[in-house]
C-alpha positions as CSV (number, residue, x, y, z in Angstrom):
1,M,38.1,3.3,-11.3
2,P,34.9,1.2,-11.3
3,S,32.4,2.0,-14.1
4,F,28.8,3.2,-13.4
5,G,27.5,-0.2,-14.6
6,S,29.6,-2.2,-12.1
7,L,28.5,0.2,-9.3
8,R,24.9,-0.4,-10.2
9,V,25.4,-4.2,-10.2
10,S,27.1,-3.9,-6.8
11,L,24.3,-1.8,-5.4
12,V,21.7,-4.3,-6.6
13,L,23.6,-7.3,-5.2
14,G,24.0,-5.5,-1.9
15,I,20.2,-4.7,-1.7
16,V,19.3,-8.3,-2.6
17,G,21.8,-9.6,0.0
18,F,20.3,-7.3,2.6
19,L,16.8,-8.4,1.8
20,L,17.7,-12.1,2.0
21,A,19.4,-11.6,5.3
22,A,16.5,-9.6,6.7
23,T,14.1,-12.2,5.6
24,A,16.2,-15.0,7.1
25,C,16.6,-13.3,10.4
26,G,13.2,-11.8,11.1
27,G,10.8,-12.7,8.3
28,N,7.8,-15.0,8.7
29,P,8.5,-18.6,7.8
30,P,6.7,-19.9,4.8
31,L,3.4,-21.6,5.6
32,E,3.7,-25.3,5.8
33,L,0.5,-26.8,4.6
34,S,-0.8,-30.2,3.8
35,P,-1.5,-30.8,0.1
36,V,-5.3,-30.4,0.7
37,A,-4.8,-27.1,2.6
38,A,-2.4,-25.8,0.0
39,E,-5.0,-26.5,-2.7
40,G,-7.5,-24.6,-0.5
41,R,-5.2,-21.7,-0.2
42,Q,-4.8,-21.7,-4.0
43,I,-8.6,-21.7,-4.5
44,A,-9.0,-18.9,-1.9
45,N,-6.4,-16.8,-3.7
46,A,-7.6,-17.5,-7.2
47,S,-11.3,-16.8,-6.2
48,G,-10.7,-13.3,-4.9
49,C,-10.9,-14.2,-1.2
50,A,-7.3,-13.0,-0.7
51,S,-8.1,-9.5,-1.7
52,C,-9.9,-9.0,1.6
53,H,-8.8,-11.9,3.8
54,G,-5.1,-11.7,2.7
55,K,-2.9,-14.0,0.6
56,N,-1.9,-15.8,3.8
57,G,-5.3,-15.4,5.6
58,Q,-3.9,-12.5,7.7
59,G,-6.9,-10.3,7.1
60,V,-6.9,-7.0,5.3
61,T,-10.3,-5.5,5.1
62,A,-12.0,-8.7,6.2
63,P,-11.4,-10.8,9.3
64,S,-8.2,-12.8,9.6
65,W,-8.4,-16.6,9.1
66,Q,-5.1,-17.1,11.0
67,G,-5.9,-18.9,14.2
68,L,-9.6,-18.7,13.5
69,Y,-10.6,-22.3,13.4
70,N,-12.5,-23.5,16.5
71,E,-12.2,-20.1,18.2
72,P,-15.0,-17.8,19.3
73,V,-16.2,-15.2,16.8
74,P,-18.1,-12.2,18.1
75,L,-20.9,-11.3,15.7
76,A,-22.5,-7.9,15.0
77,D,-25.8,-9.0,16.6
78,G,-24.0,-9.4,20.0
79,T,-23.8,-13.2,19.9
80,T,-20.7,-15.3,19.7
81,V,-20.2,-18.5,17.6
82,I,-17.4,-21.0,17.4
83,A,-15.6,-21.0,14.0
84,D,-16.1,-24.7,13.4
85,E,-16.6,-26.3,10.0
86,E,-20.4,-25.6,10.0
87,Y,-19.8,-21.9,10.7
88,L,-17.1,-21.6,8.1
89,Y,-19.3,-23.4,5.5
90,N,-22.3,-21.2,6.3
91,S,-20.1,-18.1,6.1
92,I,-18.8,-19.0,2.7
93,T,-22.2,-20.0,1.3
94,D,-24.3,-17.3,2.9
95,P,-21.9,-14.4,3.5
96,Q,-24.5,-12.1,5.0
97,G,-25.9,-14.7,7.4
98,Q,-23.6,-13.9,10.3
99,I,-21.7,-10.7,10.2
100,V,-18.5,-10.5,12.3
101,K,-18.5,-7.6,14.8
102,D,-16.8,-4.4,13.6
103,Y,-16.8,-5.5,9.9
104,T,-19.1,-3.5,7.7
105,L,-17.7,-4.5,4.3
106,K,-20.1,-7.0,2.8
107,M,-18.6,-10.2,1.6
108,P,-19.8,-11.0,-1.9
109,R,-21.3,-14.3,-2.9
110,N,-18.9,-16.7,-4.6
111,A,-19.2,-19.5,-7.1
112,L,-17.3,-22.1,-5.1
113,D,-18.8,-25.6,-5.1
114,D,-18.9,-27.8,-2.0
115,D,-15.6,-29.5,-2.8
116,Q,-13.8,-26.2,-3.2
117,I,-15.4,-24.9,0.0
118,E,-14.1,-28.0,1.9
119,L,-10.6,-27.3,0.6
120,V,-10.7,-23.6,1.7
121,I,-11.9,-24.8,5.1
122,A,-9.0,-27.2,5.3
123,Y,-6.7,-24.2,4.6
124,I,-8.4,-22.1,7.3
125,R,-8.1,-25.0,9.8
126,E,-4.4,-25.3,9.3
127,I,-3.2,-21.7,9.4
128,K,-2.3,-20.5,12.9
């Protein structure tokens, strides 16, 4: 008769196996980023951006960054802009300058320098 400890180990191994199989079959593939974009992702996550934009840019309480680059962005004032490098830079340096439609949570100012901002933009450019 198996002991309680061996049953627990079997259960844990079974759960781990299930999770690995589920991830392999239907999970999202890991993001493949250039080294520059990977550094931008690390900066975004370390700087608190991920708490609202998501650790993979998927959006949580703030707009998603996935597929954002060079796409139209409807603004709260009724206009639409293209999410090019200038828009992204301005949005990061002046978060209240152009508010995205249907988002009322105010993005705080950040302490990113221009080099860090360029790396974050490289990250946003690459995530689809």
